[in-house]
C-alpha positions as CSV (number, residue, x, y, z in Angstrom):
1,M,63.2,152.9,-19.6
2,S,65.7,152.2,-16.3
3,E,64.2,151.7,-12.7
4,E,65.5,155.0,-12.0
5,Q,63.8,156.7,-14.9
6,L,60.9,155.3,-13.6
7,K,60.5,156.1,-10.1
8,A,62.1,159.8,-11.3
9,F,58.6,159.9,-14.1
10,I,56.3,158.9,-11.3
11,T,57.8,161.9,-9.1
12,K,57.8,163.9,-11.6
13,V,53.9,162.7,-12.8
14,Q,52.7,163.1,-8.6
15,A,53.7,167.3,-9.2
16,D,52.9,167.8,-12.4
17,S,49.2,168.4,-12.6
18,S,49.0,168.1,-16.1
19,L,50.5,165.2,-16.9
20,K,48.8,163.6,-14.4
21,E,45.4,164.0,-16.1
22,Q,46.9,162.7,-19.5
23,L,47.6,159.6,-18.0
24,K,43.8,159.4,-16.3
25,A,42.3,159.5,-19.2
26,E,40.8,156.7,-20.6
27,G,42.4,155.0,-23.6
28,T,46.0,156.5,-22.8
29,D,48.9,155.5,-24.3
30,P,51.5,156.2,-20.7
31,V,54.7,155.2,-22.8
32,A,53.8,157.3,-25.6
33,I,53.4,160.7,-22.9
34,A,56.8,159.3,-21.4
35,K,58.4,160.0,-24.9
36,A,56.4,163.0,-25.3
37,A,57.7,164.5,-22.0
38,G,61.3,163.1,-23.0
39,W,61.6,160.3,-20.4
40,I,62.1,157.8,-23.0
């Protein structure tokens, strides 16, 4: 993931409460979440 993609992903997470909640859950894998969301 490039720096631009990372910034875009962070912006998306800030706007998407569903993604935000997934990332807050204990033991989550942020890379797997990003892949599932189509960012990687």
